[in-house]
C-alpha positions as CSV (number, residue, x, y, z in Angstrom):
1,M,-78.2,-78.6,-147.1
2,A,-76.4,-75.4,-147.8
3,L,-72.8,-74.7,-148.9
4,I,-71.3,-72.1,-146.5
5,I,-68.1,-70.3,-147.2
6,D,-66.9,-68.4,-144.2
7,K,-64.0,-65.9,-143.9
8,V,-61.9,-67.3,-146.7
9,K,-58.4,-65.7,-147.3
10,K,-55.7,-66.4,-149.7
11,I,-52.4,-64.4,-149.7
12,Y,-49.7,-64.9,-152.2
13,K,-46.1,-63.6,-151.5
14,Q,-44.1,-62.1,-154.3
15,G,-40.7,-61.5,-152.7
16,E,-41.7,-59.1,-149.7
17,I,-44.9,-58.0,-151.3
18,E,-48.2,-59.7,-150.2
19,V,-51.0,-60.0,-152.7
20,K,-54.5,-60.5,-151.3
21,A,-56.1,-62.6,-153.8
22,V,-59.2,-63.4,-151.6
23,N,-59.8,-61.3,-148.5
24,D,-62.3,-62.4,-145.8
25,V,-65.0,-63.7,-148.3
26,S,-68.1,-65.2,-146.8
27,F,-71.3,-66.3,-148.5
28,T,-74.0,-69.2,-148.4
29,V,-75.5,-71.1,-151.3
30,K,-78.8,-72.8,-150.4
31,E,-79.8,-76.1,-151.8
32,G,-81.2,-75.7,-155.2
33,E,-79.4,-72.3,-155.9
34,F,-77.0,-71.9,-158.6
35,L,-73.9,-69.8,-158.2
36,S,-71.4,-68.3,-160.7
37,I,-68.0,-66.8,-159.5
38,I,-66.6,-64.6,-162.1
39,G,-63.8,-62.0,-162.1
40,D,-60.9,-60.5,-164.0
41,S,-57.7,-62.4,-164.3
42,G,-56.0,-62.4,-161.0
43,S,-59.2,-61.3,-158.9
44,G,-59.3,-64.5,-156.8
45,D,-62.4,-66.1,-158.3
46,S,-60.5,-69.4,-159.0
47,D,-59.0,-69.3,-155.5
48,I,-62.6,-69.2,-154.1
49,M,-63.6,-72.2,-156.1
50,M,-60.7,-74.1,-154.6
51,T,-61.7,-73.2,-151.1
52,D,-61.2,-76.4,-149.4
53,T,-57.6,-76.4,-150.4
54,I,-56.6,-72.9,-149.4
55,N,-56.1,-73.1,-145.7
56,P,-58.6,-75.4,-143.9
57,L,-57.3,-74.2,-140.5
58,K,-58.1,-70.5,-141.0
59,S,-61.2,-70.7,-143.3
60,K,-64.4,-72.7,-143.0
61,F,-66.0,-74.8,-145.8
62,K,-69.2,-76.5,-144.9
63,G,-71.9,-78.1,-146.7
64,F,-72.2,-81.2,-148.9
65,H,-69.1,-83.4,-148.8
66,K,-69.1,-85.8,-151.7
67,T,-67.0,-86.7,-154.8
68,F,-68.2,-84.5,-157.6
69,K,-69.1,-85.7,-161.0
70,Q,-68.0,-83.7,-164.1
71,D,-71.7,-82.6,-164.6
72,D,-71.7,-81.1,-161.1
73,L,-68.9,-78.4,-161.6
74,G,-67.8,-76.0,-164.2
75,L,-64.4,-74.3,-164.3
76,S,-63.2,-71.9,-167.0
77,L,-59.6,-70.6,-166.6
78,S,-58.7,-67.3,-168.1
79,S,-55.3,-68.4,-169.4
80,F,-57.1,-71.1,-171.4
81,L,-59.5,-68.7,-172.9
82,L,-56.7,-66.3,-173.8
83,N,-54.8,-68.8,-175.8
C-alpha cells in the first residue's frame, strides 16, 4: 500500500498577511520506500508531516491508517536543535 499526499496547502495569517507554509504539495511514497522531509526553519516541512491535521476537507491523505509506534516515525524540530 502507498502513502499518497495530494494537493496539501497550509496558510498562516499574520494580521492581514498570508504566509503559505505549504502550497499545493503532492507526492506518493510506495510501500517499502523511505522518505525524509527536510527544510529550513519555516519552510513547511513539519506542516507536511502533520498533513492529516492540516485541513482534511481541502487536502487528501491516503494510505495506511494505523496507530504508529515510536519506531515508525521520527521528528526533529528546528527549535529543539537550536537550543
